[in-house]
C-alpha positions, 0 to 999 in steps of 0.5 A, a space after each residue: 602588585 603583579 608579584 604580590 603571592 595574594 593577588 597572584 592567588 586571587 588571580 589564580 583562583 578568579 582565573 581557576 573558577 572563570 575555567 570553571 564555569 566556562 567549563 559547566 557552561 560548554 556542558 550544559 550546551 553540549 547537553 542542551 545541543 544533545 536534548 534538542 538534537 534526540 527531540 528532533 531524532 524522537 520527532 522524526 521517527 514519530 513521522 517515519 512511524 506516521 509515515 510507514 503506517 499511512 503506507 501500509 495502510 495505503 497498500 492494504 486499501 490498494 490491495 482490498 481495491 484490487 481484490 474487490 476489482 478482481 473479483 467483480 471481473 470474475 463474477 462478471 467472467 461467471 455471469 458473460 459465461 453463463 449467458 454464452 452458455 445459455 446462448 450455445 445451448 438456445 443455438 444447438 437446439 436450434 441447430 437439431 429443430 432444422 436439422 429435425 425439420 430437415 429430415 421430417 422434409 427428406 422423410 416427407 420427398 422420400 415417402 413421396 416418391 414412393 408413393 409416386 
């Protein structure tokens, strides 16, 4: 039976069919694996894009926050400077008035000494 050419041909055909079937299964498995890898890759790319978008949004939000803080600080500094200028003007006016009073007193004393 093992030497029977029909048996050998049949056996060879079965083995060849089995090999072809297994090769197809392996190819299908490879294709499934590639598709799964591609799906995972696509998901990771999407996650990274979302993260990048979130980072950019956070950076923009931070930059705007800093810009607003700096603007408020500048406005506060300008107000403080205006107040200091006003205080300085007031102080200069007070000094001038004191000086004027001292000059007036000195004149009065000089006039009183001249009369005496």
